[in-house]
VOGU-3710 file (C-alpha; in Angstrom, 3 decimals, decimal comma):
1> mstkklsrgk> 0,000/0,000/0,000  1,374/3,383/-0,962  1,397/6,368/1,296  1,204/10,037/0,422  3,387/12,611/2,035  1,481/15,655/3,152  3,056/18,960/2,283  2,988/22,046/4,400  2,338/24,302/1,447  -0,409/26,883/1,188
11> skvrqanwkk> -3,916/25,593/1,257  -5,603/25,383/-2,115  -9,003/26,255/-0,644  -10,384/29,313/-2,387  -11,945/32,053/-0,362  -15,477/33,109/-1,188  -15,814/36,376/-3,061  -18,409/37,960/-0,782  -18,637/41,181/-2,804  -19,640/39,176/-5,861
21> idatteagva> -22,051/37,040/-3,831  -23,682/40,068/-2,200  -24,030/41,753/-5,609  -25,839/38,768/-7,115  -29,476/39,553/-7,818  -32,448/37,200/-8,051  -32,331/37,660/-11,831  -28,658/36,659/-11,814  -29,420/33,518/-9,821  -32,261/32,641/-12,194
31> aqiaadpdta> -29,941/33,154/-15,177  -27,303/30,863/-13,633  -29,913/28,170/-12,982  -31,271/28,504/-16,528  -27,747/28,201/-17,956  -26,970/25,074/-15,915  -30,040/23,347/-14,405  -27,799/21,083/-12,299  -26,456/23,976/-10,228  -29,491/24,383/-8,008
41> pdvstlgkgr> -33,183/23,603/-7,914  -35,546/26,346/-8,966  -37,284/27,226/-5,723  -38,872/30,416/-7,027  -42,101/28,562/-7,780  -42,452/27,131/-4,298  -45,135/28,683/-2,148  -44,375/30,716/0,883  -45,602/28,013/3,242  -46,441/28,919/6,765
51> ivrppdqvdv> -44,114/28,094/9,604  -45,519/25,408/11,873  -44,616/25,782/15,517  -45,481/23,133/18,070  -47,733/24,297/20,883  -45,946/25,196/24,104  -48,134/22,979/26,279  -50,118/19,845/25,553  -52,258/18,162/28,203  -51,678/14,512/27,330
61> hairkklrms> -53,836/13,278/30,201  -56,815/15,380/29,051  -56,439/14,237/25,438  -56,263/10,590/26,475  -59,233/10,879/28,846  -61,304/12,656/26,177  -60,697/9,632/23,932  -61,515/7,264/26,820  -58,314/5,281/26,422  -55,906/3,714/28,861
71> qecfarrygf> -52,287/4,788/28,737  -51,356/1,487/27,110  -54,070/1,716/24,438  -53,284/5,377/23,692  -49,566/4,658/23,372  -50,081/1,631/21,135  -52,650/3,341/18,906  -50,549/6,448/18,213  -47,030/4,990/18,264  -45,804/6,319/21,607
81> svwsvrnweq> -44,093/4,257/24,259  -46,152/3,663/27,385  -43,278/5,066/29,434  -43,353/8,307/27,432  -47,095/8,722/27,979  -46,690/8,076/31,713  -43,762/10,468/32,017  -45,656/13,186/30,125  -48,760/12,809/32,247  -46,840/12,758/35,518
91> grrrpegpar> -44,784/15,816/34,587  -41,409/14,047/34,606  -40,909/14,732/30,920  -42,346/17,025/28,268  -43,161/15,867/24,733  -40,663/17,104/22,147  -41,835/19,343/19,275  -42,928/16,653/16,763  -44,748/14,709/19,487  -46,534/17,915/20,604
101> lllrviesdp> -47,667/18,497/17,009  -48,963/14,934/16,721  -50,716/15,229/20,079  -52,396/18,460/18,932  -53,684/16,692/15,789  -54,899/13,765/17,909  -56,673/16,243/20,167  -58,402/18,092/17,340  -59,128/15,256/14,891  -58,254/11,717/16,052
111> eaidkalsd> -60,042/10,242/13,019  -57,539/11,991/10,722  -54,714/10,081/12,396  -56,633/6,821/12,119  -57,247/7,460/8,426  -53,626/8,402/7,737  -52,279/5,340/9,548  -54,733/2,784/8,145  -53,402/0,241/5,696
//
């Protein structure tokens, strides 16, 4: 197996030309994309979607009771661990952002989750 000797010469990494980057307009970016479609995807046609933020607080116990489910049934039905549900309800832990979003959907429309998860 051959080995390469590393040199201590100057780095060949080029520095970004920030003046040129800052001077680039939207039209210039569009022209570059049109000239070479592989450079970047055209995101100009994408909508300005809204930013989804998870709710600060979710009352897991109230949601579960409203659905008349045991902790085990609730966890199994929606893909949570039983330990997570127990920890959330007893205040030892707080659901992370994606779990809070899912819990909010379960609270507002549990049938939507059932429909989305059905085979």
